[in-house]
PDB file of N, CA, C and O in Angstrom, chain B, residues numbered from 101:
ATOM      1  N   MET B 101     114.444  41.202 149.147  1.00  0.00           N
ATOM      2  CA  MET B 101     114.595  41.059 150.576  1.00  0.00           C
ATOM      3  C   MET B 101     116.011  40.604 150.925  1.00  0.00           C
ATOM      4  O   MET B 101     116.588  41.043 151.920  1.00  0.00           O
ATOM      5  N   MET B 102     116.557  39.726 150.098  1.00  0.00           N
ATOM      6  CA  MET B 102     117.884  39.208 150.372  1.00  0.00           C
ATOM      7  C   MET B 102     118.933  40.317 150.225  1.00  0.00           C
ATOM      8  O   MET B 102     119.867  40.392 151.023  1.00  0.00           O
ATOM      9  N   THR B 103     118.786  41.167 149.222  1.00  0.00           N
ATOM     10  CA  THR B 103     119.730  42.257 149.017  1.00  0.00           C
ATOM     11  C   THR B 103     119.694  43.216 150.195  1.00  0.00           C
ATOM     12  O   THR B 103     120.738  43.681 150.652  1.00  0.00           O
ATOM     13  N   GLN B 104     118.512  43.510 150.684  1.00  0.00           N
ATOM     14  CA  GLN B 104     118.371  44.405 151.825  1.00  0.00           C
ATOM     15  C   GLN B 104     119.071  43.824 153.049  1.00  0.00           C
ATOM     16  O   GLN B 104     119.752  44.551 153.772  1.00  0.00           O
ATOM     17  N   ARG B 105     118.915  42.543 153.286  1.00  0.00           N
ATOM     18  CA  ARG B 105     119.555  41.909 154.440  1.00  0.00           C
ATOM     19  C   ARG B 105     121.076  41.923 154.319  1.00  0.00           C
ATOM     20  O   ARG B 105     121.780  42.105 155.311  1.00  0.00           O
ATOM     21  N   LEU B 106     121.577  41.730 153.106  1.00  0.00           N
ATOM     22  CA  LEU B 106     123.024  41.775 152.908  1.00  0.00           C
ATOM     23  C   LEU B 106     123.581  43.159 153.211  1.00  0.00           C
ATOM     24  O   LEU B 106     124.615  43.280 153.868  1.00  0.00           O
ATOM     25  N   TRP B 107     122.911  44.195 152.742  1.00  0.00           N
ATOM     26  CA  TRP B 107     123.369  45.555 153.008  1.00  0.00           C
ATOM     27  C   TRP B 107     123.295  45.877 154.496  1.00  0.00           C
ATOM     28  O   TRP B 107     124.197  46.512 155.043  1.00  0.00           O
ATOM     29  N   LEU B 108     122.224  45.442 155.149  1.00  0.00           N
ATOM     30  CA  LEU B 108     122.108  45.710 156.585  1.00  0.00           C
ATOM     31  C   LEU B 108     123.164  44.941 157.382  1.00  0.00           C
ATOM     32  O   LEU B 108     123.698  45.460 158.363  1.00  0.00           O
ATOM     33  N   GLY B 109     123.463  43.719 156.971  1.00  0.00           N
ATOM     34  CA  GLY B 109     124.518  42.962 157.627  1.00  0.00           C
ATOM     35  C   GLY B 109     125.865  43.637 157.478  1.00  0.00           C
ATOM     36  O   GLY B 109     126.646  43.687 158.428  1.00  0.00           O
ATOM     37  N   LEU B 110     126.141  44.150 156.303  1.00  0.00           N
ATOM     38  CA  LEU B 110     127.388  44.865 156.075  1.00  0.00           C
ATOM     39  C   LEU B 110     127.436  46.150 156.900  1.00  0.00           C
ATOM     40  O   LEU B 110     128.501  46.531 157.385  1.00  0.00           O
ATOM     41  N   ALA B 111     126.313  46.812 157.063  1.00  0.00           N
ATOM     42  CA  ALA B 111     126.255  48.016 157.895  1.00  0.00           C
ATOM     43  C   ALA B 111     126.563  47.684 159.349  1.00  0.00           C
ATOM     44  O   ALA B 111     127.236  48.457 160.031  1.00  0.00           O
ATOM     45  N   VAL B 112     126.080  46.549 159.825  1.00  0.00           N
ATOM     46  CA  VAL B 112     126.374  46.126 161.198  1.00  0.00           C
ATOM     47  C   VAL B 112     127.865  45.860 161.366  1.00  0.00           C
ATOM     48  O   VAL B 112     128.456  46.248 162.374  1.00  0.00           O
ATOM     49  N   VAL B 113     128.471  45.205 160.391  1.00  0.00           N
ATOM     50  CA  VAL B 113     129.905  44.927 160.458  1.00  0.00           C
ATOM     51  C   VAL B 113     130.702  46.226 160.499  1.00  0.00           C
ATOM     52  O   VAL B 113     131.612  46.366 161.317  1.00  0.00           O
ATOM     53  N   TYR B 114     130.373  47.176 159.627  1.00  0.00           N
ATOM     54  CA  TYR B 114     131.078  48.453 159.617  1.00  0.00           C
ATOM     55  C   TYR B 114     130.878  49.217 160.931  1.00  0.00           C
ATOM     56  O   TYR B 114     131.808  49.853 161.426  1.00  0.00           O
ATOM     57  N   THR B 115     129.677  49.155 161.489  1.00  0.00           N
ATOM     58  CA  THR B 115     129.407  49.845 162.748  1.00  0.00           C
ATOM     59  C   THR B 115     130.213  49.243 163.889  1.00  0.00           C
ATOM     60  O   THR B 115     130.784  49.970 164.701  1.00  0.00           O
ATOM     61  N   CYS B 116     130.259  47.924 163.951  1.00  0.00           N
ATOM     62  CA  CYS B 116     131.041  47.262 165.001  1.00  0.00           C
ATOM     63  C   CYS B 116     132.524  47.599 164.874  1.00  0.00           C
ATOM     64  O   CYS B 116     133.199  47.843 165.874  1.00  0.00           O
ATOM     65  N   THR B 117     133.018  47.612 163.660  1.00  0.00           N
ATOM     66  CA  THR B 117     134.419  47.968 163.429  1.00  0.00           C
ATOM     67  C   THR B 117     134.682  49.411 163.851  1.00  0.00           C
ATOM     68  O   THR B 117     135.714  49.712 164.451  1.00  0.00           O
ATOM     69  N   ALA B 118     133.752  50.294 163.535  1.00  0.00           N
ATOM     70  CA  ALA B 118     133.917  51.701 163.905  1.00  0.00           C
ATOM     71  C   ALA B 118     133.887  51.882 165.416  1.00  0.00           C
ATOM     72  O   ALA B 118     134.613  52.722 165.949  1.00  0.00           O
ATOM     73  N   VAL B 119     133.068  51.115 166.109  1.00  0.00           N
ATOM     74  CA  VAL B 119     133.012  51.211 167.572  1.00  0.00           C
ATOM     75  C   VAL B 119     134.334  50.738 168.180  1.00  0.00           C
ATOM     76  O   VAL B 119     134.823  51.334 169.140  1.00  0.00           O
ATOM     77  N   ILE B 120     134.902  49.685 167.634  1.00  0.00           N
ATOM     78  CA  ILE B 120     136.202  49.205 168.115  1.00  0.00           C
ATOM     79  C   ILE B 120     137.275  50.267 167.876  1.00  0.00           C
ATOM     80  O   ILE B 120     138.111  50.516 168.745  1.00  0.00           O
ATOM     81  N   GLN B 121     137.252  50.884 166.713  1.00  0.00           N
ATOM     82  CA  GLN B 121     138.214  51.941 166.418  1.00  0.00           C
ATOM     83  C   GLN B 121     137.999  53.151 167.331  1.00  0.00           C
ATOM     84  O   GLN B 121     138.959  53.821 167.712  1.00  0.00           O
ATOM     85  N   LEU B 122     136.752  53.427 167.678  1.00  0.00           N
ATOM     86  CA  LEU B 122     136.456  54.522 168.599  1.00  0.00           C
ATOM     87  C   LEU B 122     137.043  54.228 169.975  1.00  0.00           C
ATOM     88  O   LEU B 122     137.572  55.124 170.633  1.00  0.00           O
ATOM     89  N   TYR B 123     136.951  52.988 170.404  1.00  0.00           N
ATOM     90  CA  TYR B 123     137.566  52.590 171.669  1.00  0.00           C
ATOM     91  C   TYR B 123     139.084  52.780 171.613  1.00  0.00           C
ATOM     92  O   TYR B 123     139.686  53.283 172.562  1.00  0.00           O
ATOM     93  N   LEU B 124     139.693  52.378 170.507  1.00  0.00           N
ATOM     94  CA  LEU B 124     141.139  52.577 170.365  1.00  0.00           C
ATOM     95  C   LEU B 124     141.505  54.056 170.381  1.00  0.00           C
ATOM     96  O   LEU B 124     142.529  54.437 170.949  1.00  0.00           O
ATOM     97  N   LEU B 125     140.687  54.879 169.769  1.00  0.00           N
ATOM     98  CA  LEU B 125     140.921  56.316 169.775  1.00  0.00           C
ATOM     99  C   LEU B 125     140.860  56.864 171.200  1.00  0.00           C
ATOM    100  O   LEU B 125     141.704  57.662 171.607  1.00  0.00           O
ATOM    101  N   ALA B 126     139.855  56.425 171.947  1.00  0.00           N
ATOM    102  CA  ALA B 126     139.685  56.923 173.307  1.00  0.00           C
ATOM    103  C   ALA B 126     140.791  56.424 174.239  1.00  0.00           C
ATOM    104  O   ALA B 126     141.235  57.155 175.125  1.00  0.00           O
ATOM    105  N   SER B 127     141.229  55.198 174.041  1.00  0.00           N
ATOM    106  CA  SER B 127     142.212  54.641 174.970  1.00  0.00           C
ATOM    107  C   SER B 127     143.649  55.006 174.617  1.00  0.00           C
ATOM    108  O   SER B 127     144.485  55.126 175.512  1.00  0.00           O
ATOM    109  N   THR B 128     143.955  55.186 173.337  1.00  0.00           N
ATOM    110  CA  THR B 128     145.339  55.464 172.948  1.00  0.00           C
ATOM    111  C   THR B 128     145.534  56.864 172.391  1.00  0.00           C
ATOM    112  O   THR B 128     146.653  57.377 172.404  1.00  0.00           O
ATOM    113  N   GLY B 129     144.489  57.483 171.912  1.00  0.00           N
ATOM    114  CA  GLY B 129     144.618  58.803 171.321  1.00  0.00           C
ATOM    115  C   GLY B 129     145.229  58.785 169.929  1.00  0.00           C
ATOM    116  O   GLY B 129     145.698  59.814 169.443  1.00  0.00           O
ATOM    117  N   ALA B 130     145.227  57.616 169.282  1.00  0.00           N
ATOM    118  CA  ALA B 130     145.821  57.486 167.949  1.00  0.00           C
ATOM    119  C   ALA B 130     144.930  58.172 166.910  1.00  0.00           C
ATOM    120  O   ALA B 130     143.729  57.911 166.837  1.00  0.00           O
ATOM    121  N   VAL B 131     145.529  59.037 166.124  1.00  0.00           N
ATOM    122  CA  VAL B 131     144.789  59.787 165.116  1.00  0.00           C
ATOM    123  C   VAL B 131     144.245  58.850 164.034  1.00  0.00           C
ATOM    124  O   VAL B 131     143.144  59.067 163.527  1.00  0.00           O
ATOM    125  N   TRP B 132     144.996  57.823 163.683  1.00  0.00           N
ATOM    126  CA  TRP B 132     144.549  56.904 162.648  1.00  0.00           C
ATOM    127  C   TRP B 132     143.268  56.197 163.067  1.00  0.00           C
ATOM    128  O   TRP B 132     142.435  55.868 162.223  1.00  0.00           O
ATOM    129  N   ALA B 133     143.105  55.961 164.373  1.00  0.00           N
ATOM    130  CA  ALA B 133     141.878  55.310 164.840  1.00  0.00           C
ATOM    131  C   ALA B 133     140.678  56.236 164.640  1.00  0.00           C
ATOM    132  O   ALA B 133     139.583  55.776 164.316  1.00  0.00           O
ATOM    133  N   GLY B 134     140.883  57.520 164.830  1.00  0.00           N
ATOM    134  CA  GLY B 134     139.800  58.469 164.592  1.00  0.00           C
ATOM    135  C   GLY B 134     139.395  58.529 163.135  1.00  0.00           C
ATOM    136  O   GLY B 134     138.213  58.626 162.808  1.00  0.00           O
ATOM    137  N   THR B 135     140.388  58.469 162.264  1.00  0.00           N
ATOM    138  CA  THR B 135     140.102  58.471 160.827  1.00  0.00           C
ATOM    139  C   THR B 135     139.328  57.224 160.427  1.00  0.00           C
ATOM    140  O   THR B 135     138.363  57.297 159.667  1.00  0.00           O
ATOM    141  N   LEU B 136     139.758  56.083 160.943  1.00  0.00           N
ATOM    142  CA  LEU B 136     139.054  54.836 160.619  1.00  0.00           C
ATOM    143  C   LEU B 136     137.658  54.794 161.236  1.00  0.00           C
ATOM    144  O   LEU B 136     136.743  54.199 160.668  1.00  0.00           O
ATOM    145  N   THR B 137     137.495  55.423 162.396  1.00  0.00           N
ATOM    146  CA  THR B 137     136.162  55.499 163.012  1.00  0.00           C
ATOM    147  C   THR B 137     135.208  56.272 162.109  1.00  0.00           C
ATOM    148  O   THR B 137     134.093  55.827 161.834  1.00  0.00           O
ATOM    149  N   ALA B 138     135.662  57.433 161.655  1.00  0.00           N
ATOM    150  CA  ALA B 138     134.815  58.239 160.771  1.00  0.00           C
ATOM    151  C   ALA B 138     134.499  57.498 159.478  1.00  0.00           C
ATOM    152  O   ALA B 138     133.358  57.504 159.016  1.00  0.00           O
ATOM    153  N   ALA B 139     135.503  56.865 158.900  1.00  0.00           N
ATOM    154  CA  ALA B 139     135.282  56.119 157.660  1.00  0.00           C
ATOM    155  C   ALA B 139     134.317  54.957 157.881  1.00  0.00           C
ATOM    156  O   ALA B 139     133.486  54.675 157.017  1.00  0.00           O
ATOM    157  N   GLY B 140     134.414  54.286 159.017  1.00  0.00           N
ATOM    158  CA  GLY B 140     133.518  53.167 159.314  1.00  0.00           C
ATOM    159  C   GLY B 140     132.073  53.606 159.467  1.00  0.00           C
ATOM    160  O   GLY B 140     131.160  52.953 158.963  1.00  0.00           O
ATOM    161  N   PHE B 141     131.870  54.725 160.169  1.00  0.00           N
ATOM    162  CA  PHE B 141     130.505  55.215 160.328  1.00  0.00           C
ATOM    163  C   PHE B 141     129.915  55.709 159.009  1.00  0.00           C
ATOM    164  O   PHE B 141     128.722  55.527 158.762  1.00  0.00           O
ATOM    165  N   VAL B 142     130.726  56.324 158.169  1.00  0.00           N
ATOM    166  CA  VAL B 142     130.250  56.755 156.853  1.00  0.00           C
ATOM    167  C   VAL B 142     129.888  55.537 155.993  1.00  0.00           C
ATOM    168  O   VAL B 142     128.860  55.532 155.316  1.00  0.00           O
ATOM    169  N   ALA B 143     130.732  54.517 156.026  1.00  0.00           N
ATOM    170  CA  ALA B 143     130.450  53.299 155.259  1.00  0.00           C
ATOM    171  C   ALA B 143     129.170  52.629 155.752  1.00  0.00           C
ATOM    172  O   ALA B 143     128.375  52.136 154.952  1.00  0.00           O
ATOM    173  N   ALA B 144     128.973  52.613 157.066  1.00  0.00           N
ATOM    174  CA  ALA B 144     127.748  52.025 157.618  1.00  0.00           C
ATOM    175  C   ALA B 144     126.521  52.808 157.176  1.00  0.00           C
ATOM    176  O   ALA B 144     125.492  52.221 156.841  1.00  0.00           O
ATOM    177  N   LEU B 145     126.627  54.124 157.175  1.00  0.00           N
ATOM    178  CA  LEU B 145     125.511  54.951 156.726  1.00  0.00           C
ATOM    179  C   LEU B 145     125.189  54.705 155.260  1.00  0.00           C
ATOM    180  O   LEU B 145     124.021  54.615 154.883  1.00  0.00           O
ATOM    181  N   LEU B 146     126.217  54.597 154.438  1.00  0.00           N
ATOM    182  CA  LEU B 146     126.000  54.323 153.018  1.00  0.00           C
ATOM    183  C   LEU B 146     125.364  52.946 152.805  1.00  0.00           C
ATOM    184  O   LEU B 146     124.539  52.781 151.907  1.00  0.00           O
ATOM    185  N   CYS B 147     125.735  51.971 153.613  1.00  0.00           N
ATOM    186  CA  CYS B 147     125.128  50.640 153.509  1.00  0.00           C
ATOM    187  C   CYS B 147     123.654  50.674 153.904  1.00  0.00           C
ATOM    188  O   CYS B 147     122.826  50.007 153.284  1.00  0.00           O
ATOM    189  N   VAL B 148     123.329  51.450 154.936  1.00  0.00           N
ATOM    190  CA  VAL B 148     121.924  51.586 155.336  1.00  0.00           C
ATOM    191  C   VAL B 148     121.123  52.251 154.219  1.00  0.00           C
ATOM    192  O   VAL B 148     119.996  51.844 153.937  1.00  0.00           O
ATOM    193  N   LEU B 149     121.694  53.261 153.590  1.00  0.00           N
ATOM    194  CA  LEU B 149     121.002  53.904 152.467  1.00  0.00           C
ATOM    195  C   LEU B 149     120.811  52.934 151.301  1.00  0.00           C
ATOM    196  O   LEU B 149     119.763  52.937 150.654  1.00  0.00           O
ATOM    197  N   ALA B 150     121.809  52.113 151.035  1.00  0.00           N
ATOM    198  CA  ALA B 150     121.684  51.119 149.965  1.00  0.00           C
ATOM    199  C   ALA B 150     120.606  50.095 150.306  1.00  0.00           C
ATOM    200  O   ALA B 150     119.865  49.663 149.423  1.00  0.00           O
ATOM    201  N   ALA B 151     120.510  49.707 151.566  1.00  0.00           N
ATOM    202  CA  ALA B 151     119.466  48.762 151.988  1.00  0.00           C
ATOM    203  C   ALA B 151     118.085  49.389 151.827  1.00  0.00           C
ATOM    204  O   ALA B 151     117.135  48.728 151.408  1.00  0.00           O
ATOM    205  N   TRP B 152     117.987  50.662 152.162  1.00  0.00           N
ATOM    206  CA  TRP B 152     116.711  51.352 152.016  1.00  0.00           C
ATOM    207  C   TRP B 152     116.298  51.423 150.549  1.00  0.00           C
ATOM    208  O   TRP B 152     115.137  51.189 150.213  1.00  0.00           O
ATOM    209  N   LYS B 153     117.248  51.746 149.680  1.00  0.00           N
ATOM    210  CA  LYS B 153     116.944  51.802 148.247  1.00  0.00           C
ATOM    211  C   LYS B 153     116.583  50.422 147.713  1.00  0.00           C
ATOM    212  O   LYS B 153     115.693  50.299 146.871  1.00  0.00           O
ATOM    213  N   ALA B 154     117.259  49.386 148.188  1.00  0.00           N
ATOM    214  CA  ALA B 154     116.965  48.024 147.729  1.00  0.00           C
ATOM    215  C   ALA B 154     115.559  47.611 148.149  1.00  0.00           C
ATOM    216  O   ALA B 154     114.838  46.988 147.370  1.00  0.00           O
ATOM    217  N   SER B 155     115.165  47.953 149.372  1.00  0.00           N
ATOM    218  CA  SER B 155     113.822  47.583 149.815  1.00  0.00           C
ATOM    219  C   SER B 155     112.765  48.343 149.034  1.00  0.00           C
ATOM    220  O   SER B 155     111.714  47.796 148.699  1.00  0.00           O
ATOM    221  N   ARG B 156     113.047  49.607 148.747  1.00  0.00           N
ATOM    222  CA  ARG B 156     112.091  50.398 147.968  1.00  0.00           C
ATOM    223  C   ARG B 156     111.968  49.855 146.549  1.00  0.00           C
ATOM    224  O   ARG B 156     110.870  49.792 145.996  1.00  0.00           O
ATOM    225  N   ARG B 157     113.095  49.463 145.963  1.00  0.00           N
ATOM    226  CA  ARG B 157     113.094  48.910 144.609  1.00  0.00           C
ATOM    227  C   ARG B 157     112.325  47.586 144.582  1.00  0.00           C
ATOM    228  O   ARG B 157     111.578  47.323 143.639  1.00  0.00           O
ATOM    229  N   GLU B 158     112.503  46.752 145.614  1.00  0.00           N
ATOM    230  CA  GLU B 158     111.794  45.475 145.664  1.00  0.00           C
ATOM    231  C   GLU B 158     110.295  45.691 145.805  1.00  0.00           C
ATOM    232  O   GLU B 158     109.502  44.960 145.212  1.00  0.00           O
ATOM    233  N   ARG B 159     109.899  46.704 146.595  1.00  0.00           N
ATOM    234  CA  ARG B 159     108.471  46.999 146.730  1.00  0.00           C
ATOM    235  C   ARG B 159     107.884  47.466 145.409  1.00  0.00           C
ATOM    236  O   ARG B 159     106.761  47.097 145.062  1.00  0.00           O
ATOM    237  N   GLU B 160     108.636  48.278 144.666  1.00  0.00           N
ATOM    238  CA  GLU B 160     108.150  48.746 143.374  1.00  0.00           C
ATOM    239  C   GLU B 160     108.024  47.585 142.392  1.00  0.00           C
ATOM    240  O   GLU B 160     107.068  47.527 141.619  1.00  0.00           O
ATOM    241  N   ASP B 161     108.982  46.665 142.417  1.00  0.00           N
ATOM    242  CA  ASP B 161     108.916  45.501 141.541  1.00  0.00           C
ATOM    243  C   ASP B 161     107.718  44.632 141.877  1.00  0.00           C
ATOM    244  O   ASP B 161     107.057  44.109 140.981  1.00  0.00           O
ATOM    245  N   THR B 162     107.435  44.474 143.162  1.00  0.00           N
ATOM    246  CA  THR B 162     106.300  43.663 143.595  1.00  0.00           C
ATOM    247  C   THR B 162     104.991  44.326 143.185  1.00  0.00           C
ATOM    248  O   THR B 162     104.070  43.644 142.736  1.00  0.00           O
ATOM    249  N   THR B 163     104.897  45.619 143.330  1.00  0.00           N
ATOM    250  CA  THR B 163     103.688  46.339 142.938  1.00  0.00           C
ATOM    251  C   THR B 163     103.454  46.211 141.442  1.00  0.00           C
ATOM    252  O   THR B 163     102.317  46.050 140.997  1.00  0.00           O
ATOM    253  N   GLU B 164     104.527  46.284 140.668  1.00  0.00           N
ATOM    254  CA  GLU B 164     104.407  46.174 139.222  1.00  0.00           C
ATOM    255  C   GLU B 164     103.900  44.793 138.821  1.00  0.00           C
ATOM    256  O   GLU B 164     103.069  44.688 137.919  1.00  0.00           O
ATOM    257  N   VAL B 165     104.372  43.746 139.459  1.00  0.00           N
ATOM    258  CA  VAL B 165     103.939  42.379 139.147  1.00  0.00           C
ATOM    259  C   VAL B 165     102.496  42.192 139.566  1.00  0.00           C
ATOM    260  O   VAL B 165     101.714  41.599 138.822  1.00  0.00           O
ATOM    261  N   ASP B 166     102.117  42.689 140.755  1.00  0.00           N
ATOM    262  CA  ASP B 166     100.747  42.543 141.231  1.00  0.00           C
ATOM    263  C   ASP B 166      99.751  43.292 140.358  1.00  0.00           C
ATOM    264  O   ASP B 166      98.613  42.845 140.211  1.00  0.00           O
ATOM    265  N   SER B 167     100.142  44.402 139.785  1.00  0.00           N
ATOM    266  CA  SER B 167      99.211  45.187 138.964  1.00  0.00           C
ATOM    267  C   SER B 167      98.933  44.503 137.624  1.00  0.00           C
ATOM    268  O   SER B 167      97.955  44.849 136.961  1.00  0.00           O
ATOM    269  N   ARG B 168      99.743  43.566 137.217  1.00  0.00           N
ATOM    270  CA  ARG B 168      99.518  42.877 135.945  1.00  0.00           C
ATOM    271  C   ARG B 168      98.573  41.695 136.096  1.00  0.00           C
ATOM    272  O   ARG B 168      98.102  41.147 135.099  1.00  0.00           O
ATOM    273  N   ARG B 169      98.296  41.304 137.303  1.00  0.00           N
ATOM    274  CA  ARG B 169      97.376  40.160 137.509  1.00  0.00           C
ATOM    275  C   ARG B 169      95.944  40.585 137.234  1.00  0.00           C
ATOM    276  O   ARG B 169      95.555  41.708 137.554  1.00  0.00           O
ATOM    277  N   PRO B 170      95.157  39.694 136.642  1.00  0.00           N
ATOM    278  CA  PRO B 170      93.754  40.050 136.343  1.00  0.00           C
ATOM    279  C   PRO B 170      92.881  40.072 137.580  1.00  0.00           C
ATOM    280  O   PRO B 170      91.686  40.352 137.488  1.00  0.00           O
TER     281      PRO B 170
END
């Protein structure tokens, strides 16, 4: 559960950063802001996928422990 929360927190940080860069792109037209926006959204997506895998792995570990109980 803790690993999942860490990944989701990191995804929120990347998303907020990407939104700020998107604002800079819209207000200044700077190409570098567009590149950083895309990179931020991709990083956020990868963090969400990592959180999903971590939660699935934790559920599998819990199921394995529960199945060993008499």
